[in-house]
N, C-alpha and C positions, 0 to 999 in steps of 0.2 A: 568399635563404634564408627570409626572413620570409614571403613570399608562399607558398612551398611548404609551410612548416609550418602556415600558416593553412588551406591547402587540406586538408592531412591531418587537422587538427582538425575541420573541417566535415564531412569524410567520416566521421570517427568518430561525430559526432553523428547523421549519417544512418544509419549502421550500427546504432546503438542504437535508432533509431525503427523500422527494418525488421526487427530481429532477432526480435521477438515474432511477426511475421507468418510467419517462416520456421520457427518452432518447430512440431514435429510432435507434441509431447507434449500433455498436458492443458492447456487454456488457462485462465488466471486473469485476473481483472480487479478493479479497485477499484470497489466498489459505490457509494460516496458520494464527492463532491468533497472532503469534509473528512477522509476516511480517508488514512492513510499519509503525513501531513505530518510532517516531522522538522526538528529544529534540532540544531546541533552546534557544538563549539568544539575548536580544535586548537592545539597548540604544537609547536615544533621548530626546525630550523635551515635556513638558506638560504645559497647560495654563487653568486657570479657565475662562470660557466664561460668565462672570457676569458683565453687564454694559460695554461690550466690551472685548477686549483681555487684560487679566491681565499679569503681568510680568511672562515670561516662567521660568520653573524650570526643573532641571535634572530629567529624568525618566528612569527606567530600568525595564526589565522583564525577567523571566525564564519560558520556555514553555515545556510541555510534551503532546504529542498527538499521534493520529493514523490516517493514510489515509485508510479509509474503502474501497473506490473505487476511481478511478481517479477523480470522480466528487465531492465527499464529504468526510468529515472527522470530527473529534472532537478533542478538545484540552483543557487543563487547563493551565491557565497562572497566575503566582503570580508576582506582581510588586509594584511599589511605586517610589518615595521616599519622595518628598515634593510637597506641593501645596502652591501657593502664592496668597494673596488677596491684591490688591492695595487700595488706598484711596477710600472711598465711598462718594457719593455726599452729604449725610446728615451729614458727619463729625463724625461718631462714633469714640470713643476712649476707651482705656482700662485702667481701674484703674488710672485715672487722667492723662494719657499721652496725648500729644497734638493731636495726630490723630492715627487712626487705619491704619498704613502705612506699605506697603510692608510686610505684616505679613506672615511668612513662617511656615508651620506646616508639621510635618512628618506624613505619613500615609502608610498603606499597603493595597493592594487590591487583590482580587481573581476573575478572569474572567473565566467563562465556555463558550466556543465558539463552535457553529456549523459552519463548513467551507464549502462554496460552491465555487468550481472552475468554474468560468464562462467560461473560455477558453475551458476546456474539455467538459463542458455541451453543449455549442453551437457548437463547432468545432470538437468534438470527441477526443479521447485520442491519443496522439502521444508521445511516450517515448523520441523522439529526440527534442521535442519543447523546446526552450530556455526561453520563457517568458510566464507567466501565470498571469491572473487577477482573483482575488477571493474576495468573500464577507465573512464576519464573524460576529457573534453576539450572544448574550445570556445574562443571568443574571450576575450580579456582586455584590460583597460584599466588603466593605472597613472598615478598623479598624483604629480609631484615637481617640484623646481626644474629649470630648463633645463640645469643642469650647467655645463660649461666650454667655452670657445671660444678659438681662437688669436688673439693680438693682432697677429700679422704680423711681430713682431720676434724676434730671437734674442739670446741672451746671449753673452758672450765665450767661453763654453764650448760654443757651438753647440747650446744646448738651447732648445727652443721655449718661449715664454712663454704662459701660459694665464690667462684671466680667468674668475672664477666668477660666473655669472649666477643670482641667486636668484629670478627670476620663475618662476611655476608653469607647468607644461605637461602636457597629456594625451598619452599614447602608447598605441598600439593594437598588439596582437599576438595570439598564440595560445599555449595551453598544452595539455598532455595528460599523463596519468599512469596509474599502476597502484596499486591498493589491495588490502590484505589485511584483511578484516573478521572480527571475532570476535563472534558473537551471544551476548551475555550473557543476554538474554531477548528477548521480542517487543518490548519497549520500548527496551532499551539495547543499543548495539553499540560496540565498541572497534575502531578502524581505524588501520592504519599505511599512509600514503600517500606515494608518491614522485611529484613533479610536475616536469615539464620544460617550460620556456617560452622563447619568443623574442619580444623587443620591441626597439625602439630603446633605446639605453643611456641611463640617467638621468645618466650622468657626462659626456655630450657628447663633445667632442673629446679628452678625457683617455682615452677608451676606444679600443682598437684596432678594436672592432666597434661603432662608435657607431650604425650604421643597423640592425643586427640582432645584439643581444647575447643570448647564451644564459644562462639561470639554472636552478638546480636547487633543489628544496625537499624536505625529509623531515620529515613531521609525524605526530604521534600525535593522533588525533581521538576524541572521545567524542560520540556522537549519541543523541538521545532522540526516539522516534516517539510522537506523541500518540495515546493509545488503543491502542498496540501495532500491529504490522503486521497488516493485515486484507486478505486476498485471497480472492475467491470464485471457485470453479470454475464454468466455463460449463456443466458437466454438472449443476450443482445447480439450474438454472432449472426451475421447475415447469412441467410440460406441461399447459397450460390446456385443450387439446383432450381429453386423457385425463380431466381433472377434470369437464369438461362431460358427457362420456359417462357417468361415474360418477353424476353428479347425475340425469341422465335415466333411468338404470337404477333409482335409488331412487324417482324420481317414478312410474315405471311400476309398481314394486312397491307403492307406496302406493295407486295407482289400483286395482290388483287387490285389495288388502286392503279398500278401501272397497266395491268391487263385491261381494266375498264377504260383507261385513257386511250390505249391503243385501239380498242374497239370503237370508241367514239370518233377517233381520227379517221378510221376506215369508213365509218358510216357517213361522215361529212364528205369524204372523197367520192362516194358513190351516189350522193343525192342529185336530184335533177337541178339544172341551172336556175329554174325559175324559183326555187326555194331560196328565200332571202334571209331567213332567220331560223336558226336551229337552237332549241333549248336542250342543254345537256346537264346531266347530273354526274359530278365526279366526286368520289370519296376523298375527303380531306383528312389531314392528320388529326387523330383523336388525342385524348390526354396521354401524356408521356410522363413516366416517373423515373427519376435518376437518383439512386440511393448512394449514401455516403457513409463512411466509417465514423465512429465516435470521435468528435472533436476535429474532424477534417473537412476541408472544402475542396479537396482534390478529386477530380473525376477519374474513376477507375476505367479499365478497358471495357467493361460491360456498359458503363454509361456512355462512353465515346461511341460505341456501336449504335446504341439507342439514338443518340443525337444525330449521327450521320444518316441513319435511315429516315428519321423524322425531317431532317433538313431538305431531303429530296422532295418531299411532299410540300413543304412550306414554299420552296422556290417554284414549284409547279403551280402554286396558288398565291401569287403575290398580293392579291387584294384582301387576303384573310389576315386578321390580327390575332395575336396570341399573347397570353400573359404567362410569365415565368415567375413562379412563386416559390420562395425558399422557406424551409421549415427547419426546426431543431427539436431535439428531444427534451421536453420540459422536466423529465425525471432526473436529468444530469445537467450540471452547470447553473450559473446564475441567470437572472432575467436579462441583464445587459449583455452578458457573454453569448447567450443564445440568440439575441437579436442581431448582434454583429455577425455571428456564425451563419445565420439564415440568409443575411444579405450577401455575405461572401459566396455562399453556395449558389444563390441566384445569379450573381454576377459571373461566376465561373461558367455556368451553363449558357448564359447570354453570350459571353465571349466565344464559347465554342460554336454556337450557331452562326455568329458573325464570321468566324474563321471558315465555316463551311459555305459561305456565300449568301446567307440569308440577310435581307435588307433590315437595317435597324428600325425602320418605321413600322415593321411588322411585329415588333416585340416590345413588351412592357415588362419591367422587372419590379419585384416587390419582395420584402422579407417580413415574414410573420412571426419570427422569434420562436420561442419554445411552445410546442403544441403537445397536448396530452391525448394519447390513444385515438389518433386519427384513423388508423387501420387496425386497432385492436391490440397492437404490440408496440412497446416503446421504441424499439430500434427501427421500426418502419416510419417513424416521424422524422428521421434524419434523411430528408428527401427534398428534391426540387421537382415540382409538378408543372408541366407545360400544358396549357389548355386554352 
């Protein structure tokens, strides 16, 4: 029974790993190794499932884990505290006592779990969802005294004599369970978990199932995710090829503007002296877009090239005024966070133009906060536009 249950637990862990690959909906991932790490604490009850439900005992646990995607994660859990075994039908007793009755033993266990979020797997990820169902399971190790063993003799009442061995022993098995999670916020979640496990009994020969004893736990857990749950859509990755094409287009426009300016200068040099006024038309800088990564206000190399090229045209037309407008993606982050982020992005582009020699009286900066589908895709809203 123990081997079969361990096999089932390992298969559950494998299912959690492959579940995300089977998902046909939008894919999400964890951008940084330090994102989505959580800790938790739980309290509840535990019962040995041997010959029925034995007297429940207090149980607690402490958890540390990581959500790798919205669908699956991993965690380690240390817990205990007691297990209790009630009277057995054959009337075992310890060292001459009348019966092996309500025997309570301390133990410590370590569970390694793979976690499969059924709600996100079947229904797709929704950061505003309040309730999640999830499966978990994997190997377990517990540490307690060796328990009891037969002495070989019998009493006058034909009851076996048992000896209690207090030496410590490690036991290996497997556990699996089902959880119901309530998302109080992106940081806090309250969970109700039922866990079923099979290991050799910590009670030794006093148990009818000493080689493979079943146990059940019901715990209420509170978990805290550092920084809140952060998952990034694969669709939000910036298309570098498209950005390169956009930069090349602006570079060609700048070259054409410079050529027009040179032709205008040549024409002025060749006009007759009596001509006192010449009207010329020079192409000025059109709208420019500088894109940013999620949550960042740092200008990458593509943006710096874009700014440098535009700055040449701005300096050549000092009487022209431009607005530098910062935006953020409304689909991620709060309203206040997006407003501050859009202002930081606009300020970063403004500072870059000033560093290139553009006069400050040519520029006006403004932050518009979170914007929805300005260019048809969410990630294109993480931008500063100069126009």
